[in-house]
C-alpha positions as CSV (number, residue, x, y, z in Angstrom):
1,M,13.6,11.2,12.3
2,Y,11.5,9.8,15.4
3,A,8.7,10.6,17.1
4,K,8.1,9.2,20.9
5,V,4.6,8.9,21.1
6,N,2.3,6.8,22.6
7,G,5.1,5.1,25.0
8,T,6.9,4.1,21.5
9,R,9.1,5.4,19.3
10,L,7.7,6.2,15.5
11,Y,10.0,6.8,12.4
12,Y,9.0,9.2,10.2
13,T,9.6,11.6,6.9
14,S,8.4,15.0,6.3
15,L,8.5,16.5,2.6
16,G,7.4,19.5,1.4
17,K,5.7,22.4,2.7
18,G,1.7,23.2,2.7
19,R,-1.6,21.0,4.0
20,P,-0.3,18.2,5.8
21,V,-0.9,14.9,4.0
22,I,0.0,11.3,6.2
23,F,0.5,8.2,3.9
24,L,-0.5,5.0,6.1
25,H,1.4,2.1,4.4
26,G,-0.3,-1.4,3.8
27,G,1.0,-5.1,4.7
28,L,1.3,-5.1,7.8
29,G,4.7,-6.3,8.3
30,F,6.3,-3.6,5.2
31,D,7.3,-0.2,6.0
32,H,6.6,3.5,3.9
33,T,9.5,3.0,1.6
34,Y,7.2,1.4,-1.4
35,F,5.3,4.5,-1.4
36,R,8.9,6.4,-2.6
37,P,10.0,7.4,-4.8
38,W,6.3,7.3,-6.6
39,V,4.3,9.7,-4.7
40,E,7.3,12.5,-4.2
41,P,6.1,15.1,-6.3
42,L,3.2,15.5,-4.0
43,A,6.0,17.4,-1.8
44,K,6.0,20.2,-4.4
45,R,2.1,21.1,-3.2
46,F,1.9,19.7,0.1
47,R,3.6,18.8,2.9
48,V,3.9,15.1,2.9
49,I,4.6,12.7,6.0
50,F,5.3,8.9,5.6
51,Y,5.7,6.7,8.6
52,D,6.3,3.3,9.7
53,H,3.4,1.7,12.4
54,R,4.2,0.7,15.1
55,G,6.4,-2.6,15.5
56,N,6.9,-2.0,11.0
57,G,9.8,-0.8,9.6
58,R,11.7,1.4,11.4
59,S,9.8,2.0,14.2
60,E,9.9,0.5,17.7
61,G,8.1,-2.1,19.1
62,R,8.3,-5.5,16.7
63,D,8.8,-7.7,19.9
64,S,6.3,-6.5,21.7
65,L,2.9,-6.9,19.9
66,Q,1.1,-8.8,21.3
67,D,-1.4,-6.6,22.9
68,V,-1.7,-4.3,20.3
69,D,-4.5,-4.1,18.2
70,H,-5.8,-1.8,15.1
71,S,-6.8,0.7,17.6
72,T,-3.3,1.0,19.2
73,W,-2.6,1.9,15.8
74,H,-5.0,4.3,15.5
75,D,-4.0,6.2,18.4
76,D,-0.1,6.1,17.3
77,L,-1.4,7.6,14.5
78,D,-3.2,10.6,16.4
79,A,-0.4,11.0,18.9
80,L,1.9,11.6,15.6
81,R,-0.9,14.3,14.7
82,A,-0.3,15.9,17.9
83,Y,3.2,15.5,17.9
84,L,3.3,17.1,14.4
85,G,1.3,20.0,15.5
86,F,-1.4,19.3,13.0
87,D,-5.0,20.4,13.7
88,K,-6.8,18.6,10.8
89,F,-4.8,17.0,7.7
90,V,-5.6,14.4,5.0
91,L,-4.9,10.8,5.5
92,V,-4.1,8.6,2.7
93,G,-4.4,4.8,3.4
94,H,-3.3,1.7,1.4
95,S,-4.0,-1.8,1.6
96,Y,-4.1,-2.2,4.9
97,G,-3.4,1.1,5.8
98,G,-6.8,2.0,4.1
99,A,-8.0,-0.4,6.5
100,L,-6.8,1.3,9.8
101,G,-7.6,4.9,8.2
102,Q,-11.1,4.0,7.8
103,G,-10.9,2.8,11.9
104,Y,-8.7,6.1,12.1
105,A,-11.6,8.0,10.9
106,L,-14.5,6.6,12.8
107,R,-12.7,7.5,16.0
108,Y,-10.7,10.5,15.5
109,Q,-12.9,12.5,12.6
110,K,-12.7,15.7,14.1
111,H,-8.9,15.9,12.8
112,L,-9.7,15.0,9.1
113,S,-10.2,17.6,6.4
114,G,-9.9,14.7,3.8
115,L,-9.6,10.9,3.6
116,A,-8.0,9.0,0.7
117,L,-8.3,5.0,0.4
118,V,-6.4,3.2,-2.0
119,T,-7.5,-0.3,-3.0
120,T,-8.2,-1.1,0.0
121,Y,-10.9,-3.2,1.8
122,C,-13.9,-2.5,4.7
123,A,-13.9,-6.3,6.0
124,W,-11.9,-9.5,5.8
125,D,-14.3,-11.6,5.1
126,Y,-13.4,-13.0,1.5
127,M,-10.7,-15.1,1.6
128,D,-12.4,-17.9,-0.5
129,E,-12.2,-15.2,-3.3
130,I,-8.7,-13.9,-2.9
131,V,-7.3,-17.9,-3.2
132,A,-9.6,-18.1,-5.9
133,N,-8.1,-15.1,-7.6
134,A,-4.6,-16.2,-6.8
135,R,-5.3,-19.7,-8.5
136,A,-7.1,-18.2,-11.5
137,R,-4.0,-15.7,-12.2
138,G,-1.0,-17.3,-10.4
139,T,0.9,-20.5,-10.6
140,P,0.3,-23.5,-8.6
141,E,3.6,-21.9,-6.4
142,Q,1.8,-18.8,-5.9
143,A,-1.8,-20.2,-5.2
144,K,-0.4,-22.3,-2.4
145,A,1.7,-19.1,-1.3
146,V,-1.4,-17.1,-0.9
147,K,-3.1,-19.8,0.8
148,D,-0.4,-20.3,3.4
149,M,-0.3,-16.6,3.9
150,L,-4.1,-16.5,4.7
151,I,-3.8,-18.6,7.8
152,K,-0.5,-19.4,9.0
153,H,2.2,-17.2,10.6
154,V,5.9,-16.6,9.2
155,P,8.6,-17.8,11.7
156,S,11.1,-15.0,10.5
157,D,11.9,-12.1,8.4
158,E,13.8,-14.7,5.8
159,A,10.6,-16.7,5.6
160,F,8.4,-13.4,4.9
161,A,10.5,-12.1,2.2
162,Q,10.5,-15.3,0.5
163,L,6.6,-15.8,0.6
164,G,6.5,-12.0,-0.9
165,G,8.7,-12.7,-3.5
166,V,6.5,-15.6,-4.6
167,I,3.2,-13.8,-4.9
168,L,4.3,-9.9,-5.8
169,P,3.7,-10.4,-9.4
170,L,0.2,-11.0,-8.8
171,Y,0.2,-7.7,-7.4
172,F,0.7,-5.7,-11.0
173,K,-0.9,-5.5,-14.0
174,R,2.1,-5.9,-15.8
175,F,4.9,-6.6,-13.5
176,D,8.4,-5.2,-14.0
177,P,11.2,-7.0,-12.1
178,K,12.8,-3.9,-11.2
179,V,10.3,-2.1,-9.6
180,A,10.3,-5.2,-7.4
181,E,14.0,-5.1,-7.3
182,R,13.5,-1.2,-5.7
183,I,11.0,-2.1,-3.3
184,G,13.2,-5.0,-1.9
185,A,16.0,-2.9,-1.8
186,T,14.2,-0.3,0.7
187,T,12.0,-2.2,2.7
188,K,12.6,-3.1,5.8
189,L,10.4,-6.3,7.0
190,S,9.1,-7.0,10.5
191,Y,7.3,-10.6,10.4
192,Q,6.1,-10.0,13.8
193,A,4.0,-7.5,12.7
194,F,2.6,-9.4,9.5
195,N,1.3,-12.1,12.1
196,R,0.0,-9.4,14.2
197,G,-1.6,-7.6,12.0
198,F,-2.6,-10.0,8.9
199,I,-3.3,-12.9,10.8
200,D,-4.7,-12.4,14.4
201,C,-6.3,-8.5,14.1
202,H,-7.9,-9.4,10.7
203,K,-10.0,-12.5,12.5
204,T,-12.6,-10.0,13.3
205,F,-12.4,-6.8,11.0
206,D,-15.7,-5.5,9.6
207,L,-16.5,-1.7,9.1
208,T,-19.3,-2.4,6.6
209,A,-22.1,-1.2,9.2
210,R,-19.9,1.8,10.3
211,L,-19.3,3.3,7.2
212,P,-22.2,5.6,6.8
213,E,-20.4,7.7,10.3
214,I,-17.7,8.5,8.5
215,K,-18.9,12.1,7.2
216,V,-15.7,13.7,5.9
217,S,-15.1,13.9,2.1
218,T,-13.5,10.9,0.6
219,L,-11.7,9.4,-2.0
220,V,-11.6,5.6,-3.0
221,I,-9.1,4.9,-5.6
222,A,-9.7,0.9,-7.4
223,G,-7.6,-0.8,-9.6
224,R,-9.3,-2.6,-12.1
225,D,-6.7,-5.5,-12.7
226,D,-6.1,-5.9,-8.3
227,W,-6.5,-9.4,-7.3
228,I,-6.5,-8.9,-3.8
229,M,-8.9,-5.7,-3.0
230,P,-11.1,-7.0,-6.2
231,V,-13.3,-4.0,-7.5
232,P,-16.6,-5.3,-6.0
233,R,-14.9,-4.9,-2.2
234,V,-13.8,-1.3,-3.2
235,E,-16.7,0.0,-4.7
236,R,-18.8,-1.0,-1.0
237,I,-16.4,1.1,0.7
238,H,-17.5,4.0,-1.5
239,R,-21.3,3.0,-1.5
240,G,-20.9,2.9,2.3
241,I,-20.0,6.4,3.0
242,P,-21.8,9.3,2.1
243,N,-19.6,11.6,1.0
244,S,-17.2,9.5,-0.9
245,K,-15.9,10.2,-4.8
246,L,-15.0,6.6,-6.6
247,V,-12.1,6.6,-9.4
248,M,-11.0,3.5,-11.4
249,F,-7.8,3.1,-12.6
250,E,-8.2,0.7,-15.5
251,E,-4.7,-0.1,-15.6
252,S,-3.3,-1.0,-12.6
253,G,-3.5,-3.8,-10.3
254,H,-2.9,-2.9,-6.2
255,F,-0.7,-0.6,-7.1
256,P,-1.7,2.4,-8.8
257,F,0.8,5.1,-7.6
258,I,3.4,3.1,-9.4
259,E,1.7,1.8,-12.7
260,E,-0.5,4.9,-13.6
261,R,1.9,7.3,-11.4
262,K,0.9,10.5,-13.3
263,K,-2.5,9.9,-13.1
264,F,-2.8,9.2,-9.2
265,L,-0.6,12.0,-8.5
266,K,-2.9,14.6,-10.8
267,V,-6.3,12.3,-9.5
268,L,-4.9,12.6,-5.5
269,G,-3.7,16.2,-5.8
270,D,-6.0,18.0,-7.6
271,W,-9.0,16.4,-5.2
272,M,-6.8,17.3,-2.0
273,E,-6.3,21.2,-3.6
274,A,-10.2,21.1,-3.6
275,L,-10.9,20.1,-0.1
276,P,-11.8,23.2,2.0
277,A,-9.2,25.0,3.6
């Protein structure tokens, strides 16, 4: 389905009934489908909304991102919230989606009943650490791909797919090629969104000093084996947000909802059910 909001059309899917929960995918340049089918059982308890950010996946705008920044993506989310008729909802942001989720909370906190931040970061200020982690755990080809990823625009969806295929194993504690095949089969890539978000907009991203302004109940999830969002980087979000709870997933890398699916569904589901009505 498409929502015509904020001068564009956002692709979204709604499952289940009950308290509304909106998931923000990462990347950027990816889409919502990597959440599925892993988190879909939550639709038995809540109304679960997945959508693709402007310029990502099946949403419109990939060829007109030159003036888009984080505030645009925040505004798109709030316009989608209003379109769906939600006064308050739970926001779950993964990776880059978690970075956008923190920004949304700082601007539109009154509409949040809860905020879940999954393997994410509050400042893009540790690229040397990311490269070092890739060198320590990956092949020379993977380490080079990671270094290129941090500084270079990619020229096409095909080049973006190739880059992702090289580094994807690093994101898991125990890599399963079948999982990679499943993600690749459903994901609609956007190299333009990757370039605009990951390369351009990240240059000045740092919300560390503003985290105490987030007062809404917040769940922070870290993967013990996450190389790109290492535990200390996730922990500083927990330290910065006063009303936050940190849960460590010991057997996961960047995708705890895949590697420790049962635990993830219980931790997130129980936390959301305990939020005030």
